[in-house]
MIFI-280190 format. One record per atom (N, C-alpha, C, O): x, y, z; residue in one letter. Coordinates in pm, whole numbers, padded with zeros to 5 digits, always signed. Layout:
BEGIN
XYZa ...
This chain:
BEGIN
+00621-00917-00791x +00588-00783-00841x +00689-00740-00946x +00809-00759-00930x +00639-00681-01054x +00725-00625-01158x +00750-00478-01124x +00657-00399-01112x +00878-00445-01110x +00918-00312-01067x +00924-00218-01187x +00988-00249-01288x +00857-00101-01176x +00846-00008-01287x +00903+00127-01245x +00868+00181-01139x +00991+00182-01328x +01041+00319-01308x +01003+00402-01429x +01004+00353-01542x +00968+00528-01406x +00924+00618-01513x +01022+00732-01530x +01073+00788-01432x +01049+00766-01654x +01136+00879-01687x +01053+00987-01752x +01000+00970-01862x +01040+01101-01682x +00960+01213-01733x +00838+01236-01647x +00762+01143-01619x +00819+01361-01604x +00705+01395-01518x +00628+01513-01578x +00578+01598-01505x +00619+01516-01710x +00545+01620-01778x +00395+01594-01780x +00344+01512-01703x +00325+01666-01870x +00179+01662-01873x +00123+01520-01882x +00037+01483-01803x +00172+01439-01977x +00108+01310-02001x +00148+01204-01900x +00086+01098-01895x +00250+01230-01819x +00296+01129-01723x +00187+01093-01623x +00188+00982-01569x +00094+01184-01597x -00012+01156-01499x -00090+01030-01535x -00132+00955-01447x -00110+01008-01665x -00187+00891-01707x -00104+00763-01691x -00157+00659-01654x +00026+00772-01719x +00114+00657-01698x +00118+00620-01550x +00100+00504-01514x +00142+00719-01464x +00156+00692-01322x +00027+00636-01263x +00030+00543-01183x -00086+00692-01304x -00215+00641-01257x -00235+00496-01299x -00284+00415-01221x -00196+00465-01422x -00209+00327-01470x -00124+00230-01390x -00173+00125-01347x +00002+00263-01371x +00090+00171-01298x +00040+00148-01156x +00053+00038-01103x -00014+00250-01095x -00061+00236-00956x -00184+00148-00945x -00216+00099-00836x -00254+00127-01054x -00376+00045-01051x -00356-00096-01102x -00449-00177-01097x -00237-00129-01151x -00216-00260-01210x -00164-00359-01106x -00058-00339-01048x -00240-00464-01083x -00196-00569-00992x -00071-00636-01050x -00067-00669-01168x +00027-00654-00967x +00150-00716-01013x +00256-00618-01055x +00367-00659-01091x +00226-00488-01051x +00324-00385-01085x +00347-00294-00965x +00254-00261-00892x +00472-00255-00946x +00508-00165-00837x +00585-00047-00894x +00690-00065-00956x +00534+00074-00873x +00602+00196-00918x +00712+00228-00818x +00684+00261-00703x +00839+00218-00862x +00951+00232-00769x +01025+00364-00784x +01111+00395-00701x +00995+00443-00887x +01064+00570-00901x +01020+00649-01021x +00970+00595-01119x +01039+00782-01012x +01015+00873-01124x +01134+00968-01132x +01174+01027-01032x +01190+00981-01249x +01303+01073-01271x +01262+01184-01366x +01188+01161-01462x +01310+01305-01338x +01286+01419-01425x +01400+01518-01402x +01451+01528-01290x +01438+01590-01507x +01545+01689-01489x +01505+01797-01390x +01591+01862-01331x +01374+01816-01372x +01321+01906-01269x +01281+01818-01150x +01173+01757-01151x +01366+01812-01049x +01343+01721-00937x +01212+01751-00866x +01147+01660-00815x +01172+01878-00863x +01047+01913-00796x +00927+01852-00867x +00830+01812-00802x +00933+01844-01000x +00823+01781-01075x +00817+01632-01044x +00708+01577-01026x +00933+01568-01037x +00935+01425-01003x +00880+01403-00863x +00803+01310-00841x +00919+01488-00769x +00873+01474-00632x +00722+01495-00620x +00657+01433-00537x +00668+01582-00704x +00524+01612-00699x +00439+01491-00737x +00319+01490-00709x +00498+01390-00799x +00421+01271-00836x +00391+01183-00715x +00302+01098-00721x +00463+01203-00605x +00444+01120-00488x +00523+00991-00487x +00524+00919-00388x +00591+00962-00598x +00675+00843-00607x +00817+00880-00563x +00850+00999-00557x +00902+00781-00532x +01042+00814-00505x +01100+00893-00623x +01091+00850-00738x +01158+01010-00594x +01195+01105-00698x +01346+01109-00720x +01425+01099-00626x +01381+01125-00847x +01522+01132-00886x +01539+01242-00991x +01450+01265-01073x +01654+01309-00987x +01684+01409-01086x +01771+01357-01198x +01805+01430-01291x +01808+01228-01190x +01899+01169-01287x +01856+01027-01317x +01828+00949-01226x +01850+00992-01445x +01806+00858-01485x +01902+00751-01434x +01858+00650-01381x +02033+00773-01451x +02129+00673-01407x +02116+00641-01261x +02123+00524-01221x +02098+00745-01179x +02081+00722-01035x +01956+00639-01008x +01958+00548-00926x +01846+00672-01076x +01723+00597-01054x +01740+00450-01092x +01694+00362-01020x +01805+00424-01205x +01825+00286-01247x +01911+00210-01146x +01884+00094-01117x +02015+00275-01093x +02103+00209-00996x +02033+00180-00865x +02049+00073-00806x +01954+00277-00818x +01892+00264-00686x +01770+00172-00689x +01751+00093-00597x +01687+00183-00794x +01559+00110-00794x +01565-00024-00865x +01478-00108-00843x +01665-00048-00948x +01679-00171-01029x +01545-00216-01087x +01496-00324-01052x +01484-00136-01173x +01351-00170-01224x +01355-00283-01326x +01457-00308-01391x +01241-00350-01339x +01223-00448-01447x +01182-00376-01575x +01222-00417-01685x +01103-00269-01563x +01054-00193-01677x +01095-00047-01661x +01077+00011-01554x +01150+00012-01767x +01166+00157-01772x +01061+00209-01868x +01056+00168-01984x +00978+00300-01820x +00873+00363-01900x +00921+00504-01934x +00927+00591-01847x +00954+00527-02061x +01010+00654-02106x +00896+00744-02152x +00829+00717-02252x +00875+00855-02077x +00763+00945-02104x +00822+01080-02142x +00796+01181-02076x +00901+01082-02249x +00973+01200-02294x +00940+01230-02440x +00895+01141-02512x +00964+01354-02485x +00961+01383-02628x +01075+01310-02699x +01169+01265-02633x +01070+01299-02832x +01167+01219-02908x +01315+01250-02883x +01394+01155-02883x +01359+01375-02861x +01502+01396-02842x +01564+01322-02725x +01686+01301-02722x +01483+01282-02628x +01537+01210-02513x +01531+01059-02522x +01578+00991-02431x +01475+01005-02629x +01450+00861-02635x +01577+00778-02645x +01593+00682-02570x +01667+00813-02736x +01782+00727-02763x +01871+00712-02640x +01910+00601-02605x +01904+00822-02573x +01990+00815-02456x +01925+00732-02345x +01992+00655-02277x +01794+00748-02329x +01724+00673-02225x +01722+00524-02257x +01739+00441-02167x +01701+00489-02382x +01701+00348-02422x +01839+00287-02400x +01850+00176-02350x +01943+00361-02437x +02080+00310-02415x +02106+00286-02266x +02163+00183-02228x +02063+00379-02183x +02084+00365-02039x +02009+00245-01984x +02060+00172-01899x +01887+00224-02032x +01807+00110-01985x +01869-00022-02028x +01871-00118-01952x +01919-00026-02152x +01985-00148-02200x +02109-00176-02117x +02133-00290-02077x +02189-00073-02090x +02311-00090-02008x +02277-00138-01867x +02354-00211-01805x +02160-00095-01816x +02120-00134-01681x +02061-00274-01677x +02041-00330-01569x +02032-00332-01794x +01981-00469-01799x +01836-00484-01757x +01801-00584-01695x +01752-00386-01789x +01610-00399-01756x +01548-00514-01836x +01606-00562-01934x +01431-00557-01794x +01363-00667-01863x +01280-00620-01982x +01256-00697-02075x +01236-00494-01980x +01156-00439-02090x +01162-00287-02085x +01182-00228-01979x +01143-00225-02201x +01141-00080-02214x +01013-00041-02286x +00976-00101-02387x +00945+00061-02234x +00831+00122-02302x +00873+00264-02338x +00927+00335-02253x +00848+00306-02462x +00892+00438-02506x +00776+00511-02573x +00710+00457-02661x +00754+00634-02531x +00646+00715-02589x +00668+00739-02738x +00779+00726-02789x +00560+00774-02806x +00565+00815-02945x +00555+00966-02952x +00513+01026-02853x +00591+01031-03061x +00662+00975-03177x +00794+00913-03135x +00863+00966-03047x +00831+00801-03196x +00942+00717-03152x +01074+00768-03210x +01097+00758-03331x +01160+00823-03123x +01292+00874-03161x +01280+00994-03256x +01169+01038-03289x +01394+01046-03298x +01395+01169-03376x +01396+01145-03527x +01374+01239-03604x +01419+01021-03569x +01426+00990-03712x +01409+00840-03731x +01421+00763-03636x +01381+00799-03853x +01374+00656-03882x +01509+00590-03858x +01515+00476-03810x +01617+00659-03891x +01751+00603-03870x +01776+00576-03722x +01823+00469-03685x +01744+00674-03638x +01766+00656-03494x +01673+00548-03438x +01715+00468-03355x +01547+00546-03483x +01452+00445-03436x +01500+00305-03472x +01489+00213-03390x +01552+00288-03592x +01602+00157-03632x +01724+00117-03549x +01738+00001-03510x +01812+00213-03521x +01931+00184-03441x +01892+00142-03300x +01951+00048-03245x +01795+00209-03240x +01751+00173-03105x +01679+00039-03105x +01690-00038-03010x +01605+00012-03210x +01539-00118-03223x +01642-00230-03228x +01628-00331-03159x +01744-00211-03308x +01848-00314-03320x +01928-00329-03191x +01967-00441-03157x +01952-00219-03120x +02022-00227-02992x +01943-00310-02892x +02000-00397-02825x +01813-00284-02880x +01730-00358-02786x +01721-00506-02826x +01729-00594-02740x +01706-00532-02955x +01696-00671-03002x +01825-00747-02974x +01822-00863-02933x +01939-00681-02996x +02068-00747-02972x +02086-00781-02824x +02156-00876-02790x +02021-00704-02737x +02030-00729-02593x +01918-00820-02543x +01916-00855-02425x +01827-00858-02632x +01717-00944-02592x +01614-00876-02504x +01544-00941-02426x +01604-00743-02516x +01512-00666-02432x +01394-00619-02516x +01413-00546-02613x +01272-00659-02482x +01155-00607-02556x +01147-00455-02545x +01155-00399-02436x +01132-00389-02660x +01117-00244-02667x +00980-00217-02727x +00957-00244-02845x +00890-00165-02646x +00751-00143-02688x +00726+00006-02704x +00756+00084-02613x +00671+00046-02817x +00635+00185-02838x +00498+00210-02775x +00403+00134-02797x +00489+00317-02695x +00364+00348-02625x +00265+00413-02723x +00235+00532-02713x +00217+00333-02815x +00112+00375-02908x -00017+00314-02855x -00044+00196-02876x -00098+00396-02787x -00207+00341-02707x -00345+00346-02771x -00439+00291-02714x -00362+00411-02887x -00497+00426-02941x -00558+00291-02979x -00679+00272-02967x -00477+00198-03026x -00533+00067-03059x -00587-00005-02934x -00661-00102-02946x -00549+00044-02815x -00600-00013-02691x -00723+00060-02640x -00775+00025-02534x -00771+00159-02712x -00896+00222-02673x -01009+00121-02691x -01014+00051-02792x -01102+00113-02594x -01201+00005-02597x -01288+00003-02722x -01331-00104-02765x -01314+00121-02781x -01398+00123-02901x -01329+00059-03021x -01395-00006-03102x -01198+00074-03033x -01131+00009-03146x -01118-00142-03123x -01118-00219-03219x -01106-00183-02998x -01109-00327-02968x -01245-00385-03004x -01255-00493-03061x -01352-00310-02969x -01487-00357-03001x -01511-00360-03151x -01573-00453-03202x -01462-00259-03222x -01478-00256-03367x -01404-00372-03432x -01455-00435-03525x -01284-00402-03384x -01211-00514-03442x -01285-00646-03416x -01291-00731-03504x -01341-00662-03296x -01418-00783-03267x -01535-00796-03365x -01564-00905-03414x -01602-00685-03393x -01715-00688-03485x -01669-00722-03627x -01736-00798-03697x -01557-00666-03669x -01504-00695-03802x -01470-00843-03814x -01503-00907-03914x -01404-00896-03712x -01363-01037-03717x -01483-01130-03711x -01478-01242-03762x -01591-01084-03647x -01713-01166-03640x -01798-01155-03766x -01901-01221-03778x -01755-01072-03861x -01827-01057-03986x -01955-00976-03976x -02044-00992-04058x -01965-00889-03877x -02090-00818-03852x -02121-00711-03956x -02235-00666-03966x -02020-00669-04035x -02051-00576-04145x -02019-00642-04280x -02003-00574-04381x -02009-00774-04279x -01976-00844-04403x -01832-00818-04443x -01743-00813-04357x -01808-00801-04571x -01674-00770-04620x -01649-00620-04607x -01722-00541-04666x -01548-00579-04529x -01519-00436-04516x -01482-00375-04650x -01406-00434-04727x -01537-00258-04678x -01508-00188-04803x -01439-00054-04782x -01349-00017-04856x -01484+00019-04680x -01420+00148-04655x -01447+00193-04512x -01536+00142-04444x -01367+00291-04469x -01381+00346-04335x -01332+00490-04337x -01264+00533-04430x -01369+00564-04233x -01324+00701-04224x -01327+00749-04081x -01408+00704-04000x -01237+00841-04050x -01237+00903-03918x -01223+01053-03934x -01133+01101-04004x -01314+01128-03869x -01312+01275-03870x -01250+01321-03739x -01317+01323-03635x -01122+01359-03743x -01049+01405-03626x -01084+01551-03601x -01053+01638-03682x -01149+01579-03486x -01201+01712-03458x -01185+01746-03310x -01285+01752-03238x -01062+01768-03261x -01044+01795-03118x -01083+01935-03075x -01109+01959-02958x -01087+02030-03171x -01130+02165-03141x -01036+02244-03052x -01080+02336-02984x -00908+02209-03052x -00814+02276-02962x -00712+02362-03034x -00616+02408-02973x -00731+02385-03165x -00625+02448-03243x -00650+02590-03289x -00575+02642-03371x -00755+02655-03237x -00785+02790-03283x -00711+02896-03202x -00683+02878-03084x -00680+03008-03268x -00633+03128-03199x -00486+03131-03165x -00416+03030-03178x -00438+03247-03120x -00296+03264-03090x -00249+03187-02968x -00129+03166-02951x -00341+03144-02882x -00301+03069-02762x -00316+02919-02775x -00311+02849-02675x -00335+02869-02896x -00357+02726-02915x -00244+02643-02853x -00127+02671-02876x -00281+02542-02776x -00192+02441-02717x -00108+02491-02601x -00037+02411-02539x -00112+02620-02569x -00024+02673-02465x -00054+02615-02328x +00037+02595-02248x -00181+02588-02299x -00217+02545-02164x -00180+02400-02135x -00163+02363-02019x -00168+02317-02239x -00147+02174-02214x -00015+02122-02271x +00066+02065-02197x +00009+02142-02398x +00130+02089-02462x +00187+02195-02556x +00172+02185-02678x +00252+02298-02500x +00297+02412-02581x +00399+02376-02688x +00412+02448-02787x +00472+02266-02670x +00571+02227-02770x +00506+02191-02904x +00574+02187-03007x +00374+02166-02903x +00302+02141-03028x +00323+02256-03127x +00332+02234-03248x +00332+02378-03074x +00334+02497-03159x +00459+02506-03247x +00456+02567-03353x +00567+02444-03201x +00695+02459-03271x +00732+02338-03356x +00839+02336-03418x +00645+02237-03361x +00678+02116-03437x +00662+02143-03587x +00552+02177-03631x +00769+02129-03666x +00758+02156-03810x +00668+02058-03882x +00608+02090-03985x +00658+01937-03827x +00561+01837-03874x +00470+01806-03756x +00515+01755-03653x +00343+01838-03771x +00256+01835-03654x +00140+01736-03665x +00139+01633-03597x +00042+01766-03751x -00080+01685-03754x -00050+01538-03775x -00104+01452-03704x +00034+01507-03871x +00063+01367-03900x +00163+01310-03800x +00138+01206-03740x +00276+01378-03783x +00385+01326-03700x +00345+01308-03555x +00379+01208-03492x +00272+01405-03500x +00238+01398-03358x +00106+01326-03332x +00092+01257-03231x +00010+01342-03422x -00127+01300-03392x -00179+01187-03480x -00225+01085-03429x -00172+01204-03611x -00232+01104-03700x -00161+00970-03695x -00215+00870-03741x -00039+00967-03639x +00027+00837-03623x -00059+00742-03541x -00053+00621-03559x -00141+00799-03450x -00232+00714-03372x -00324+00635-03465x -00347+00516-03445x -00377+00704-03566x -00472+00638-03656x -00400+00555-03763x -00455+00456-03812x -00279+00594-03800x -00200+00507-03887x -00188+00369-03823x -00212+00268-03888x -00152+00367-03695x -00136+00239-03626x -00271+00170-03605x -00282+00048-03617x -00374+00249-03573x -00506+00189-03550x -00562+00128-03678x -00618+00018-03674x -00546+00196-03791x -00594+00140-03918x -00516+00013-03952x -00574-00081-04007x -00387+00009-03921x -00309-00115-03940x -00366-00227-03854x -00381-00340-03899x -00399-00194-03729x -00456-00289-03635x -00587-00348-03688x -00614-00466-03670x -00667-00263-03754x -00797-00307-03803x -00792-00372-03941x -00864-00469-03967x -00705-00320-04031x -00712-00361-04171x -00580-00410-04230x -00576-00449-04347x -00472-00410-04153x -00342-00449-04206x -00265-00330-04261x -00319-00220-04272x -00139-00353-04296x -00056-00244-04346x -00110-00190-04479x -00149-00268-04566x -00112-00058-04495x -00157-00002-04623x -00057-00031-04734x +00061-00052-04709x -00107-00032-04856x -00022-00054-04973x +00011+00076-05046x +00100+00079-05130x -00062+00183-05013x -00036+00314-05075x -00105+00421-04992x -00200+00394-04920x -00056+00546-05005x -00119+00660-04936x -00122+00780-05031x -00037+00796-05118x -00223+00863-05010x -00231+00992-05080x -00269+01096-04976x -00363+01074-04899x -00198+01210-04972x -00220+01310-04868x -00230+01450-04924x -00159+01486-05018x -00320+01528-04865x -00336+01671-04893x -00335+01741-04757x -00434+01735-04684x -00224+01806-04723x -00206+01866-04590x -00200+02018-04600x -00159+02073-04703x -00239+02086-04491x -00235+02232-04491x -00224+02284-04348x -00251+02211-04252x -00185+02411-04335x -00182+02479-04206x -00289+02587-04206x -00296+02669-04298x -00373+02585-04101x -00479+02685-04088x -00439+02794-03988x -00454+02912-04017x -00390+02754-03871x -00352+02850-03768x -00212+02902-03797x -00116+02825-03790x -00197+03031-03828x -00064+03083-03862x +00030+03093-03743x +00149+03120-03759x -00023+03070-03622x +00059+03080-03503x +00139+02956-03470x +00214+02956-03372x +00126+02850-03551x +00202+02728-03527x +00291+02700-03648x +00273+02757-03756x +00388+02611-03627x +00487+02587-03732x +00444+02483-03833x +00477+02495-03951x +00371+02381-03790x +00341+02269-03877x +00199+02266-03928x +00120+02358-03902x +00166+02161-04001x +00031+02144-04057x -00066+02107-03945x -00030+02034-03853x -00190+02157-03953x -00290+02125-03852x -00421+02074-03913x -00520+02057-03842x -00422+02050-04045x -00541+01997-04111x -00498+01920-04236x -00389+01942-04290x -00585+01831-04280x -00554+01759-04403x -00633+01631-04418x -00700+01585-04326x -00623+01575-04538x -00684+01446-04571x -00573+01346-04603x -00476+01379-04671x -00590+01224-04555x -00499+01117-04593x -00584+00997-04633x -00667+00950-04556x -00564+00948-04755x -00635+00832-04806x -00541+00713-04807x -00434+00717-04867x -00583+00605-04740x -00503+00483-04730x -00564+00374-04816x -00685+00351-04811x -00481+00306-04894x -00522+00183-04963x -00478+00066-04875x -00359+00048-04850x -00574-00013-04829x -00543-00129-04746x -00569-00258-04825x -00638-00255-04926x -00514-00370-04780x -00534-00496-04851x -00682-00530-04867x -00766-00490-04785x -00713-00603-04972x -00850-00645-04998x -00937-00536-05056x -01059-00548-05058x -00875-00427-05104x -00953-00321-05165x -01015-00222-05067x -01093-00137-05109x -00981-00232-04938x -01037-00140-04839x -00972-00002-04854x -00850+00009-04868x -01054+00101-04851x -01005+00238-04854x -01044+00306-04723x -01158+00295-04677x -00948+00379-04664x -00971+00446-04536x -00931+00592-04550x -00824+00623-04601x -01019+00682-04503x -00991+00825-04510x -00974+00881-04368x -01064+00870-04285x -00858+00941-04343x -00838+01020-04222x -00860+01165-04260x -00788+01221-04344x -00960+01227-04199x -00998+01366-04226x -00973+01444-04098x -01055+01442-04007x -00858+01514-04091x -00818+01579-03967x -00820+01730-03975x -00776+01789-04074x -00870+01792-03868x -00867+01937-03858x -00872+01975-03711x -00976+01960-03646x -00760+02023-03657x -00753+02056-03515x -00830+02183-03481x -00853+02210-03363x -00871+02260-03579x -00944+02384-03554x -01095+02364-03546x -01168+02457-03514x -01142+02243-03574x -01285+02213-03571x -01314+02115-03459x -01225+02045-03410x -01443+02111-03417x -01480+02021-03308x -01587+01922-03353x -01624+01918-03470x -01635+01844-03260x -01743+01749-03288x -01835+01745-03166x -01803+01802-03062x -01948+01679-03179x -02050+01678-03074x -02012+01580-02964x -02037+01460-02976x -01953+01631-02857x -01916+01546-02744x -01896+01632-02621x -01841+01742-02631x -01940+01583-02505x -01916+01657-02381x -01766+01666-02353x -01718+01767-02301x -01693+01561-02387x -01548+01560-02373x -01488+01539-02511x -01485+01427-02561x -01441+01645-02571x -01389+01636-02708x -01265+01549-02718x -01229+01505-02827x -01198+01525-02604x -01076+01444-02605x -01102+01296-02580x -01008+01217-02574x -01228+01258-02565x -01258+01116-02543x -01217+01035-02666x -01126+00952-02657x -01282+01058-02778x -01245+00990-02902x -01172+01084-02998x -01108+01038-03093x -01182+01216-02974x -01125+01321-03058x -01189+01328-03196x -01135+01391-03287x -01303+01264-03212x -01372+01271-03339x -01473+01159-03354x -01513+01096-03255x -01513+01133-03477x -01615+01033-03506x -01570+00945-03621x -01501+00991-03713x -01609+00818-03616x -01566+00725-03720x -01680+00644-03777x -01783+00625-03713x -01660+00595-03898x -01756+00507-03963x -01680+00396-04035x -01577+00421-04098x -01731+00273-04024x -01664+00155-04078x -01770+00075-04153x -01864+00023-04092x -01755+00067-04286x -01863+00018-04371x -01822-00107-04448x -01711-00119-04498x -01918-00200-04455x -01899-00320-04534x -02024-00352-04614x -02124-00282-04604x -02017-00458-04693x -02133-00491-04775x -02247-00551-04694x -02355-00578-04748x -02225-00573-04563x -02330-00627-04479x -02374-00535-04367x -02461-00571-04287x -02316-00415-04359x -02357-00325-04253x -02254-00217-04223x -02153-00205-04292x -02283-00139-04118x -02201-00023-04083x -02182-00017-03933x -02274-00043-03856x -02060+00017-03892x -02031+00048-03752x -02001+00197-03742x -01928+00252-03823x -02060+00261-03641x -02040+00404-03620x -01982+00427-03481x -02034+00377-03382x -01874+00505-03476x -01813+00545-03349x -01850+00690-03322x -01823+00778-03404x -01914+00715-03207x -01954+00849-03170x -01852+00911-03073x -01764+00842-03022x -01866+01041-03051x -01772+01113-02969x -01774+01077-02822x -01683+01116-02748x -01875+01004-02777x -01880+00960-02638x -01816+00823-02617x -01818+00769-02507x -01759+00767-02725x -01695+00636-02716x -01787+00520-02744x -01742+00405-02740x -01913+00545-02773x -02005+00436-02802x -01992+00391-02947x -01958+00469-03035x -02019+00262-02968x -02013+00201-03101x -02150+00144-03135x -02211+00076-03053x -02198+00173-03256x -02331+00130-03296x -02324+00054-03428x -02244+00087-03516x -02409-00047-03441x -02413-00132-03561x -02548-00117-03631x -02653-00120-03568x -02541-00103-03762x -02663-00103-03843x -02644-00203-03955x -02549-00192-04032x -02734-00299-03965x -02727-00398-04073x -02761-00332-04206x -02839-00237-04211x -02703-00383-04314x -02730-00330-04447x -02879-00337-04476x -02942-00441-04458x -02936-00225-04522x -03077-00219-04554x -03168-00187-04438x -03287-00165-04456x -03112-00184-04316x -03192-00159-04197x -03191-00010-04162x -03107+00066-04210x -03285+00029-04078x -03290+00165-04025x -03244+00167-03879x -03175+00259-03837x -03284+00066-03804x -03251+00061-03663x -03103+00026-03641x -03041-00041-03724x -03050+00073-03530x -02913+00041-03492x -02911-00034-03360x -03004-00024-03279x -02804-00108-03340x -02782-00180-03215x -02653-00129-03151x -02551-00115-03219x -02657-00101-03023x -02537-00052-02956x -02445-00168-02922x -02485-00262-02853x -02323-00161-02970x -02225-00266-02945x -02133-00232-02828x -02075-00322-02766x -02119-00104-02799x -02036-00061-02686x -02098+00064-02627x -02133+00157-02700x -02112+00067-02495x -02173+00181-02427x -02077+00300-02423x -01956+00282-02441x -02128+00420-02400x -02040+00537-02387x -01936+00518-02278x -01958+00447-02180x -01823+00582-02297x -01713+00571-02201x -01748+00645-02072x -01797+00758-02075x -01723+00581-01959x -01750+00644-01829x -01625+00646-01741x -01634+00675-01622x -01509+00614-01798x -01388+00606-01716x -01341+00743-01668x -01282+00755-01561x -01366+00846-01749x -01315+00977-01715x -01167+00993-01738x -01110+01098-01709x -01102+00888-01789x -00959+00893-01815x -00935+00918-01963x -01028+00916-02044x -00810+00942-01998x -00776+00971-02136x -00805+00851-02226x -00761+00739-02198x -00879+00874-02334x -00899+00773-02438x -00951+00641-02388x -00902+00536-02430x -01052+00644-02299x -01108+00519-02252x -01012+00438-02168x -01020+00315-02164x -00921+00507-02099x -00821+00442-02011x -00722+00359-02092x -00675+00255-02046x -00691+00406-02214x -00607+00326-02303x -00463+00313-02253x -00396+00214-02282x -00414+00413-02178x -00279+00401-02123x -00272+00283-02027x -00179+00202-02034x -00369+00274-01939x -00377+00160-01846x -00384+00028-01923x -00314-00067-01888x -00467+00022-02027x -00483-00103-02102x -00353-00144-02171x -00320-00262-02175x -00279-00047-02225x -00150-00080-02285x -00053-00131-02180x +00016-00231-02202x -00047-00065-02066x +00045-00107-01960x +00010-00247-01908x +00098-00330-01886x -00119-00272-01889x -00161-00404-01843x -00123-00511-01945x -00084-00622-01909x -00135-00476-02073x -00094-00567-02180x +00055-00600-02169x +00094-00716-02185x +00139-00500-02143x +00283-00524-02131x +00313-00615-02013x +00397-00704-02025x +00246-00594-01902x +00267-00681-01785x +00229-00825-01818x +00301-00918-01783x +00115-00843-01887x +00073-00978-01925x +00172-01042-02021x +00204-01160-02008x +00221-00964-02118x +00317-01017-02215x +00449-01050-02148x +00511-01152-02179x +00493-00965-02058x +00619-00990-01988x +00607-01113-01899x +00707-01180-01871x +00485-01143-01855x +00461-01261-01773x +00436-01386-01857x +00413-01494-01803x +00442-01371-01992x +00427-01486-02081x +00285-01523-02113x +00260-01631-02167x +00188-01434-02081x +00048-01467-02104x +00002-01435-02245x -00102-01487-02289x +00077-01351-02319x +00041-01316-02456x +00163-01258-02525x +00264-01229-02461x +00153-01241-02656x +00263-01179-02731x +00253-01027-02719x +00144-00973-02703x +00367-00960-02727x +00369-00815-02724x +00307-00757-02851x +00331-00807-02961x +00229-00652-02835x +00190-00567-02948x +00278-00443-02946x +00330-00404-02841x +00294-00383-03062x +00366-00255-03075x +00513-00264-03036x +00569-00167-02984x +00576-00378-03061x +00721-00380-03044x +00784-00287-03148x +00728-00265-03255x +00900-00235-03116x +00963-00133-03199x +00983-00180-03342x +00964-00102-03435x +01021-00306-03362x +01044-00356-03498x +00918-00340-03582x +00925-00298-03697x +00804-00375-03526x +00678-00362-03598x +00641-00215-03617x +00584-00177-03719x +00674-00132-03519x +00636+00009-03525x +00714+00086-03630x +00673+00195-03669x +00826+00032-03675x +00899+00099-03782x +00812+00118-03906x +00834+00211-03984x +00714+00029-03924x +00622+00043-04037x +00540+00171-04027x +00511+00235-04128x +00501+00209-03904x +00425+00332-03885x +00507+00452-03931x +00455+00544-03994x +00636+00451-03898x +00722+00562-03938x +00741+00566-04090x +00749+00674-04149x +00749+00449-04152x +00761+00445-04298x +00634+00500-04364x +00642+00570-04465x +00519+00468-04306x +00392+00520-04359x +00385+00672-04341x +00343+00744-04431x +00425+00719-04223x +00427+00863-04197x +00515+00935-04300x +00475+01038-04355x +00633+00882-04325x +00723+00943-04423x +00659+00946-04562x +00672+01045-04634x +00589+00839-04598x +00522+00834-04728x +00411+00938-04737x +00388+00995-04844x +00342+00963-04626x +00236+01064-04625x +00294+01202-04655x +00239+01277-04735x +00404+01236-04591x +00464+01367-04617x +00518+01377-04759x +00510+01482-04822x +00573+01269-04811x +00621+01270-04949x +00505+01286-05046x +00518+01354-05149x +00392+01225-05014x +00275+01240-05100x +00225+01384-05099x +00191+01440-05204x +00220+01445-04980x +00173+01583-04970x +00265+01678-05047x +00218+01773-05109x +00394+01652-05042x +00491+01738-05111x +00484+01721-05263x +00501+01817-05338x +00460+01598-05308x +00460+01570-05451x +00322+01583-05515x +00311+01598-05636x +00218+01578-05434x +00083+01583-05487x +00041+01455-05556x -00050+01457-05640x +00106+01343-05523x +00075+01217-05589x +00069+01103-05490x +00120+01113-05378x +00006+00995-05530x -00004+00876-05446x +00134+00812-05433x +00210+00806-05530x +00166+00765-05313x +00293+00698-05287x +00267+00551-05253x +00193+00520-05160x +00329+00463-05329x +00314+00319-05305x +00401+00276-05189x +00506+00334-05164x +00354+00173-05117x +00428+00119-05002x +00450-00030-05020x +00369-00098-05083x +00559-00079-04965x +00590-00222-04967x +00639-00261-04829x +00759-00269-04804x +00543-00286-04739x +00575-00310-04599x +00564-00459-04564x +00588-00498-04450x 
């Protein structure tokens, strides 16, 4: 059994804990939080201090479920404790400089450091990638995603679930669109340039909550992220896919609907074929947290290579920085990743 300890018992930890409890070969041995009562409420062995948890439980994996200000200290503690692997939530660290330093620290210690970027593990993006690789839309030419969670209106926006969203000076891109930056890389490779037009609609928050980002990907593919947290889309659960996507090539089109289903239409045809059924898991993002965790267990067991190691994820942060520079300058920013 691979022993797993979690740091952080906030809102999103429920998905991490549920995933670890369902993975064969993994044992949840502890949860630490500065609020001991929150850690105890998880039902796992509870600790109010990370160092104590590492000493008592001797985990193989530390799963860091904290906002960025807590990442560096937790990674250092895990490295000092000699864990076998570290998983760290996104956004990764407080700056590119800090992220690079933590990446180098983990690499020097021979410890895999995986960023918990789970959207590429959503089943619909796995299905879309399979279709792209099978040539089902011919040569990809362009794609787009309309991000429409519908949770950003009014003076009480985000208070019930993740109130810290309201105070983030960089919001839509830094907190949310990074998911699609990584997903588009997963599907089409690293972009070569970006152009961004960002804005704030809700005056009650600090950062941007809407905007367009155009990505130039290799092979002439163009991808548009069209995000607006104040608008919604047609779905019983708006948080399932958080929007709708289209992926077009010279041989056909793939459409992602808000229920998680994927549909294929051949070029020139009217009829569509369903490639993936609607999501019925009832969990966040098609159970993507579980799928990422299961992937880490398989990789740690030598069954596959790790995805989303910190070294590779530094590219996501470089792309994010380029997006903000583009929005500030009003011009396209070239990338060399």
